[in-house]
C-alpha positions in Angstrom: 87.9 91.6 102.7 89.0 88.2 101.3 87.4 85.1 102.9 89.5 82.9 105.2 90.4 79.7 103.4 92.4 77.9 106.1 95.7 76.1 105.4 96.1 73.5 102.6 99.0 71.1 102.8 99.4 71.5 99.1 100.8 75.0 99.8 103.5 73.5 102.0 104.7 71.4 99.1 105.3 74.5 97.0 108.1 75.8 99.3 111.7 74.5 99.7 111.4 73.0 103.1 113.4 70.0 104.5 110.9 67.6 105.9 107.3 66.5 105.6 104.2 68.4 106.5 102.8 67.5 109.9 100.3 70.1 111.1 99.1 73.8 110.9 97.2 76.0 113.3 96.1 79.7 113.2 98.7 82.0 114.7 98.8 85.6 115.9 96.2 88.3 116.0 96.6 90.2 112.7 93.6 91.9 111.1 94.7 91.7 107.5 96.4 88.4 106.5 95.7 84.8 107.6 98.7 83.5 109.5 99.5 79.9 110.4 102.2 78.2 112.5 103.2 75.1 110.4 105.1 72.1 111.8 107.2 69.9 109.6 109.0 66.7 110.6 112.6 66.1 109.5 114.6 63.1 110.8 112.2 62.9 113.8 112.7 66.6 114.7 109.9 69.1 114.6 110.6 72.3 112.7 108.4 75.3 112.6 107.5 77.9 110.0 105.2 80.8 109.6 102.9 80.7 106.5 100.8 83.7 105.5 97.9 83.9 103.1 98.0 87.5 101.8 94.7 89.4 101.7 94.0 89.9 98.0 91.7 92.8 98.7 94.5 94.7 100.4 97.3 93.4 98.3 95.9 92.8 94.8 99.4 92.7 93.4 101.7 91.2 96.2 104.8 91.0 94.0 106.0 94.6 94.8 105.4 94.0 98.5 107.5 90.8 98.4 110.3 92.6 96.5 110.4 95.3 99.1 110.6 92.7 101.8 113.5 90.9 100.0 115.4 94.2 99.5 114.9 95.2 103.2 115.8 91.9 104.7 118.9 91.5 102.4 120.1 95.0 103.6 119.5 94.2 107.2 121.5 90.9 106.9 124.4 92.8 105.4 124.3 95.4 108.3 124.3 92.5 110.8 127.0 90.5 109.1 129.2 90.8 112.2 126.7 88.5 114.1 126.8 84.7 114.0 124.4 83.2 111.5 122.2 81.9 114.3 122.0 85.2 116.0 121.3 87.0 112.7 118.5 84.6 111.9 116.8 85.7 115.2 117.1 89.4 114.3 116.0 89.4 110.7 113.1 87.6 109.1 114.1 84.7 106.8 111.9 84.2 103.7 111.6 80.6 102.5 112.1 80.2 98.7 109.5 78.5 96.6 110.3 75.5 94.3 109.7 77.8 91.3 112.6 80.0 92.5 110.8 83.0 94.0 109.4 83.7 97.5 105.7 83.9 96.7 103.3 81.2 95.7 100.6 82.6 93.4 98.0 79.8 93.2 94.7 80.2 91.3 92.8 78.1 93.9 94.6 78.9 97.2 95.7 82.4 96.6 99.0 84.1 97.4 101.2 82.6 100.1 104.6 83.3 101.6 106.6 81.5 104.3 109.2 82.5 106.9 111.4 80.5 109.2 109.9 80.6 112.7 112.0 82.3 115.4 111.9 80.0 118.4 111.9 81.1 122.1 110.4 84.5 121.3 107.1 86.1 121.8 104.9 89.1 121.0 102.4 91.0 123.2 99.1 92.5 122.1 98.8 94.4 125.4 101.9 95.7 127.1 102.8 94.2 130.5 105.7 96.3 131.6 107.4 99.6 130.6 110.6 97.6 129.9 108.7 95.8 127.0 107.9 99.3 125.6 111.5 100.3 125.8 112.7 97.1 124.0 110.0 97.4 121.3 110.9 101.1 120.7 114.6 100.2 120.7 114.0 97.5 118.1 111.9 99.8 115.8 114.4 102.7 116.2 117.3 100.4 115.4 115.4 99.0 112.4 115.1 102.5 111.0 118.7 103.4 111.8 120.0 100.2 110.0 118.0 101.2 106.9 119.2 104.8 107.0 122.0 104.0 104.5 119.9 101.7 102.3 121.3 101.9 98.8 119.4 99.1 97.0 116.6 99.3 94.5 114.0 102.0 95.3 111.3 100.7 97.6 107.8 100.7 96.2 105.0 102.6 98.0 103.1 99.4 98.6 100.1 101.2 100.2 99.8 104.7 98.7 98.9 107.4 101.2 99.0 104.9 104.0 99.6 107.6 106.7 98.2 110.5 104.7 96.0 111.7 107.5 94.2 114.4 105.5 93.0 111.8 103.0 92.1 109.4 105.8 89.9 112.2 107.2 88.4 112.8 103.8 87.6 109.1 103.5 85.9 109.2 106.8 83.8 112.2 105.8 82.8 110.4 102.6 81.8 107.3 104.5 79.7 109.4 106.9 77.9 111.1 104.0 77.4 107.9 102.1 76.3 105.9 105.1 75.4 102.8 103.1 74.3 100.7 106.1 72.6 103.5 108.1 75.2 103.3 110.9 76.0 107.0 111.2 73.0 107.7 113.3 74.6 105.8 116.2 77.9 107.6 115.9 77.1 111.3 116.7 79.7 111.5 119.4 82.5 110.0 117.3 81.6 112.1 114.3 81.6 115.3 116.4 85.0 114.3 117.9 86.5 113.8 114.4 85.2 117.1 113.1 86.7 119.0 116.1 90.1 117.3 115.5 90.3 117.9 111.8 93.2 120.4 112.2 95.3 117.6 113.8 95.2 115.6 110.6 97.1 118.4 108.7 100.1 118.7 111.1 102.7 116.3 109.9 101.6 116.5 106.3 102.2 120.3 106.3 105.6 119.9 108.0 106.7 117.3 105.4 105.5 119.6 102.6 107.5 122.5 104.0 110.7 120.4 104.2 110.9 120.8 108.0 110.9 117.0 108.6 112.6 114.5 106.2 111.3 111.4 104.6 113.0 108.2 105.7 112.6 104.5 105.2 110.1 103.5 107.9 108.1 100.5 109.0 104.7 102.3 109.1 102.9 99.7 111.3 104.8 99.8 114.6 102.3 98.0 116.8 103.8 96.4 119.9 103.0 92.9 118.5 105.1 93.6 115.4 108.3 93.1 117.5 109.5 89.7 118.8 110.9 89.8 122.3 113.3 87.1 123.6 111.2 84.8 125.8 114.0 84.5 128.4 115.6 87.9 128.5 112.8 90.1 127.2 115.2 91.8 124.8 113.8 93.1 121.5 114.9 90.8 118.7 113.2 91.1 115.4 110.8 93.5 113.7 107.9 91.7 112.0 105.2 92.5 109.4 107.3 94.2 106.7 104.4 94.7 104.2 104.3 98.5 104.8 108.1 99.2 104.9 108.5 102.1 102.5 109.4 105.8 102.5 107.6 107.6 105.3 108.1 109.8 108.4 109.8 108.7 111.6 107.0 110.3 113.5 104.5 108.0 112.0 106.5 105.1 113.4 106.8 106.6 116.8 103.2 107.7 116.9 101.9 104.3 116.1 104.0 102.9 119.0 102.4 105.3 121.3 99.0 104.4 119.9 99.5 100.6 120.5 101.6 100.6 123.7 100.2 103.4 125.8 96.7 102.1 125.7 96.2 99.9 128.8 93.2 98.0 127.4 92.5 95.8 124.4 92.2 97.5 121.1 88.5 96.6 120.8 87.6 97.2 124.4 83.8 98.0 124.5 84.3 100.5 127.4 86.4 103.5 126.2 86.2 105.1 129.7 88.9 102.6 130.7 91.4 104.1 128.3 94.0 106.2 130.2 97.3 106.7 128.4 100.2 105.4 130.5 103.0 107.9 131.2 105.5 105.4 132.3 105.1 103.6 128.9 105.4 106.9 127.0 108.7 107.7 128.8 110.0 104.2 128.0 109.1 104.6 124.3 110.9 107.9 124.0 114.0 106.5 125.6 114.1 103.4 123.5 113.3 105.0 120.2 115.9 107.8 120.6 118.5 105.2 121.6 117.6 103.0 118.6 117.7 105.8 116.1 121.1 106.8 117.4 120.0 110.4 118.1 119.5 111.0 114.3 116.2 112.7 114.7 116.0 116.4 114.1 115.0 118.7 116.9 111.6 119.4 115.2 110.9 115.6 115.1 111.6 115.3 118.8 109.3 118.3 119.5 106.5 116.4 117.8 106.8 113.0 119.4 103.8 113.5 121.7 101.7 115.0 118.9 102.5 112.1 116.7 100.9 109.7 119.3 97.8 111.8 119.2 97.8 112.0 115.4 98.3 108.3 114.8 95.6 107.3 117.3 93.3 109.7 115.6 94.2 108.3 112.2 93.6 104.7 113.3 90.3 105.7 114.9 89.2 107.2 111.6 90.2 104.1 109.7 88.3 101.8 112.1 85.2 104.0 112.0 85.4 104.4 108.2 85.5 100.6 107.9 82.5 100.2 110.3 80.5 102.7 108.3 81.4 101.0 105.0 80.5 97.5 106.1 83.7 96.1 107.6 85.5 95.5 104.3 89.1 96.1 105.4 89.8 95.0 109.0 88.8 91.5 109.9 86.1 91.4 112.5 84.9 88.6 114.8 81.8 90.2 116.1 79.3 92.9 115.1 80.4 96.5 115.9 84.0 95.4 116.6 85.4 98.2 114.4 83.1 100.7 116.1 84.6 99.7 119.5 88.1 99.9 118.0 87.5 103.4 116.7 86.0 104.6 120.0 89.0 103.2 121.9 91.4 105.1 119.6 89.5 108.4 120.1 89.5 107.9 123.8 93.3 107.5 123.7 93.6 110.8 121.8 91.6 112.5 124.5 93.7 111.0 127.2 97.0 112.0 125.6 95.6 115.5 125.2 94.6 115.7 128.9 98.0 114.6 130.1 100.0 116.7 127.6 102.0 118.7 130.1 103.0 115.7 132.1 104.0 113.7 129.0 106.1 116.5 127.5 108.5 116.2 130.5 109.7 112.9 129.2 111.0 114.3 125.9 114.6 115.7 126.0 114.6 119.3 125.0 116.8 120.2 122.0 
């Protein structure tokens, strides 16, 4: 995990921004990159920008990532050409160019940086407050996927190979348990047993894709609730954020990750997994919003696996958190000891809750 370096005003000078640097503060709750809200002054008016320091451990070569983001945002702008420029800027991320002509600053001292125009009067939520927010987020992610369904630009690079390859995630977990470099496995007997009993779940979507039953699409691959901006006044879903993992994938990965992040009623790192009870009203809203956003383009077999995808992605994320805990917390940023262990336990508790309520939740999925 790369060390936090803070924000250096010298980085601001490397981007084409009208105005002078005023201030910067940490922003958001991401686990991977450092994010800052930067304020500039231009003719006495404050203007805001998002600056991100890319994690070099996760993105050792950020250039393909940035090319993907450029291709995707260019396509989305073309698809939304019927909107006014102001409205379009609220619905698609706007990259700020560098003075060297690209969109990425690669500095030997300060690392890799990018900047976006800040979208005003909008907000994200780490924990869902209402089912309507779930509907709006799912609608935004579904629409995002639908708008990219006719993408005809340069092929997108697989920026994170095997990102949702759940079988390999399980194998990585097993390897971490066997290696146990920090002697932490002895405190995780319950979690290890849960993982072993659920190994067949890891194969489900991988096998369906291999058989050709479900198609590959351009997907977001990290559809947490806080990766959608909602209008601060109307609550309407506006803009999909965090495009680092946009690449070919499965629609069910996107839907499943929404279930994982939105149906959980407690914080992701809650130390008491007994409080995790998946919310049926939220699941119902996610189904309705996502199906509307994708314009009913999903195949019947994809709809049939919507609930299972939520179980699978929660299981996968739990494996990733626990693997990182066993390995010394080298991937996800932590702010206290055992935070990744708590994160993993919460994910496994969500899997169990979704399984326990399976029959009730299936009622919310339209039958093909």
